[in-house]
N, C-alpha and C positions, 0 to 999 in steps of 0.2 A: 503494500500499500504505500502510496506517495504522501509523506507527511505534509508537504506544502497543500495538497489538494484538500487534505481533511479541514484545513482552515476555511475553505471556500465553498464546499459543497454541503447543501442544506438537507433538510428532510423531505420525504415524498408524503403526500396525503394518501390515506387509504380509507376504506370502508370500514364498518365495524362500530358499534356502539357500546358503552359500558352499562347503560341502564337496563336492568333485567325486565322492567316492566314495558319496554319498547320492543315491538316486533321488527326484527332486523333483517331488511332486504337489501342492505348496503354491502354486506360481505357474503361472499360465494362459497358458504360452507354447508354442508350436508346437515340439515336439522336432526338427523338421525345418526347413530353409531352402532358398529356391530355388536351382537351379543357378547357377553363374556369380558368385556374391557375392564370392568371394576375388578373383578376377580384376578384377572392377570396382572393388573397394576400392583394390587394389594400383595400378591405373592412375590412379585419382582422386589417390591419395596423392602420386603423383609430381608433380602439378600443384598441391599444396596450398601450395605457396610464395607463391601470389598469393592475394588475398582472393576469396572466392565472388562470383560474379556476381549476376544476378537471379533464378537457379534456374528459368530458363525451362522446361527439360526436367522438372524435379521438379514444377513447377506443372501442365504439361501432362499428365503421367502421372497426377497426383493427380486433376485435373479429370475426365479421362476414367474414372476409377474410380468416382467418386461422382456424376458426371453433371451437373458445373456449367461455368462459364466458367473458363479458366486464371487470369484476373485475380481470381477469387473466392478463390483459395487462398492462405493465409498460412503460409509454412512455420515450423515450430516444432520445438525439440529434444525431440520426444516429445508423446503426447496431453496428458500433465498440464500442460505448458507452454502448449499451446493452451487448457486450461480456465482457467488462471491469467490469460493474457492476455484472454480473454473476460470473466471477471469483474472484470478490473482497469479495463475501459473502460465497465462497466455498473452497477458497485456502488459507492455512496459510503458513508461512515461513517454507521450508524444505518439503512441500507436493509435491508429484510426480503427474504429470499431462500427460495424454497420448494424444498426438495431431498427425494428419496425415502429412505426407510428401510424395510428395512436396504438400504444400498448402500454404493458407494465412500466410504471415510472421508475422502478428500481434498476432497471437496466442501464439507463443513462448515468444514474448516480453511482452505481457500482464501477462502471467504466471509468467516471471522472476520479472516483477515490483512489485508482490504480494510476492516476495521471494520464489515462487515455483520453481520445477525443472521439465523443460519440457522434456518428454521422446518421441522419435520420432519412429513412425512405418508407413511402406508404407500404403497409404490410402486405397488400395484394401484388406490389410490384419486387418485393425482395428476392423472392425466388428466381427472378430473371436477371439479377444484378450480376456484375462481374466482380468476384471477390478478390481479385488480384491485389488491389491496394489496401486490404484490410488484414489487422492481425487476427481478428475473430468476427464472426457474424452471429447475431442472436436472431433465433426463430421461435415463436411462441405458437404453440398448437394444442388446442384450440386458442385463438388469439384473444387476449384479455384487453379491451372490453367488448370487442365486436362480436366474438363468438365463434368465427369460422375456423375449422380445422384445416391445415395445409393438405393439399393433395399429396398422397404418399409418393406416387410416381415422381412427381416434380422435386419434392423433398428430398429423394435419393439421388435424383440426377444433380441437383444442387450440391449435395454432399460430396458427390465425384468431383465436381469442378472447384470445391473448395480444397479437396485434398491435392488436386493439380497444381494449386497456388499456394500450398502449405498454409492454409487459413483454417483455423480452428472454427468448427460450427457447433455452436452451443444451442441445443434444443431444449426448450422449456416445456415440460409436458405435465405441467401442474394439474391440468384438465383434461388430461387424455384418457383418464380412467373412465370418463363419462361417455366416451365413444367405444366403439368396437375395434379402432385401428391400432395397429401394430406399433409398438415403441422403435425408436431408432436406436435403442441401447445395443452395443456390439458392434455398430457400424464404424469402420476405421476413420479417424479423424474427428470424431463427433463425441462430444461431452452431452450426455442427457442430465437434466435436473428433474427430479421427481419430488413431489410432496405428498404426504399422508393428511395434510390439512383438510383438503378440500373434500375429497371422497369419504373419508372416515369421520368427518365432523370434529377433529381434535386439534383446533388451531392453538391452544395454549399448551400443548404437549411438546411442540416442536420436533417433529420427526420427518426425515427426508433422506435423498441419498442422490449421489451422482453415480453415473456409470460411464465408463470409458474403457478403452482397449490400449495395448501397447504402450509406447512412451507417454502418452497422455495419462494413462491409468497409473503409472509409476509416479509421474509428478504430482498428480492429485492426491495419491497415497502418502507421499513424502511431505506434502505441504498441510495436510490436514491436522487438525488439533488432535493430540492424544486424547483418548477417551471422549470422542467426539459426540457420543450419545450416552445418556444416563442410562442405568440398567432398567428402570421402569419403562422409559421411552422405548428403549430397544425391544424388550419384550411385548409390550403392547403393539408395537410397530409390526413386529413378526406375526402376532395374532391377527393383526387386521388384514395383513396382505394375504393370509390364508382363506379369507372369508369370501369366497368366489360367488356363493349365492347371494350375499348381501350386496355385493357390487351389481350383480345382474339385477336384482330387483330395485336397486338405486336408479340404474340406466333406464328402466323400463318406466318407473314413476317419473323420472326427469324428462323423459321424451314426451310421455303423454302430457304431462302438466305444461311444458314449455310450449307445445302447440296450441294447447287451449288458451294459455296466456297470451301467446302471439296473436291469435285470433281476436281475442277480445281488446287488446291494446291497439290493434291495427284499425279499429273503428275511429281512434282519435289521434293516433301518433304514426309516424313512420319508423316501422320495427325492422331491425336488422335480422338477417336469417342467422340462426346460431346452432352449434353443435355442442354447446356447452351449458352448464347448469345456470344461466343468466341470459338476459335479453337486454339489448342496448336499443333505445329509440330516441328519435329527434322529436323534441316538443314543438318544432316549428316556430310560430311567432310568439307563443307563449314564454313567459319568463321560466326559466329553470327554477328559480327560487319559489315561483307560485306551486310548481309540482311538488317541489321538496317540502314545501309547507303545507301543502294540503295533505300530503301523506302523513306528516308528523302531526297534524291536528288529529288524526285518526289513530294515533300511537304507533305509526310505522315509520321507519328509516328507510329511504332510498338513497342511492348513490348519485351525488352530484358528478357528472361524468365530464364536466367542463375542465376539470384538473387535469385530464388527459391531454396529451399534444394534440392539436388540431381539431379538437371537439369544442364546439361554444354553444351548442343548443341542445345537449343529450344528457340522458339519465339512463343509469343501468339499474336493473333489478335482479335480485336472484331468484331460481325457481325452488319453491320449497313444497310442502304438502299441500293437498286440495283445500283444506279449510283454511290455511294461511294465505293461500294464493287468492281465495275468494275474497278475503278481508283487503288485499291490497288491491284488487280490481275495483272493488266498491268504493275504496277510498279515492281512486283516480278516475271514477266513472264520470264525474261531473266538472272536471278541472278544465 
């Protein structure tokens, strides 16, 4: 990390509210979590007097989830930690990094903290770019906040072009669990960042991982912090990654409710297509603050998406359970 950059780089706004009485549609986390989590956590806490081991169970479960070798998995305290780790071993001060826009604001911040120079390109155009002048390129699939997943064939073709120019491709798959698409884990020259926050509804536990092969894998493993996951987090993470039925049920619910919400919201707003557990919509001539305030008056928080680069009249909402989604739709019906 570049010490001079730390003095100039600010924080990035995010969704999420602390008030438990507010129905939170501003953060895209599963309102449900897999069965058995509490018991696994309690059992792991009882052995937390010892330092964590080599995370064998977690690595194995993660590898089976994304389709790579367990050795390729680098445990991290959340997906953002995997992103920072990947950029820390690939970006030097002055390096240019291509990142999508609009997209997750932490990409640019993390590049700047390494002393790098973030260059923005519309997320729809990024896979057609020439990576030759960049130390790294970031792809978010499905993209946050727009919701579209990258075409797998185009993404793999782009990864091949990145290898030709010795450009690291960082693929953020935080929301890929909500689709049936295959992970890029195990692809040479690619670092995959994964989060257990979204699918498994555990944002406060901080569990994630990076996946890479070859020299990239060795650099990530060397640079990662010792004991990068606590024992309870690793145990719960391994347990969650094995809950394939829970994942399938969540996908079905999200797909069903997302399309229902999209149809309802489209009567008033211009709603983006989405493969993710959230919807982005343009409020048109309305004030974004009016939409946000109307929802808040009904005890609901939505995401003011004008904080994303290039969006000036947009709101993002999560996809939750049917009864919760009905409350949101009712709150926005007369805006």
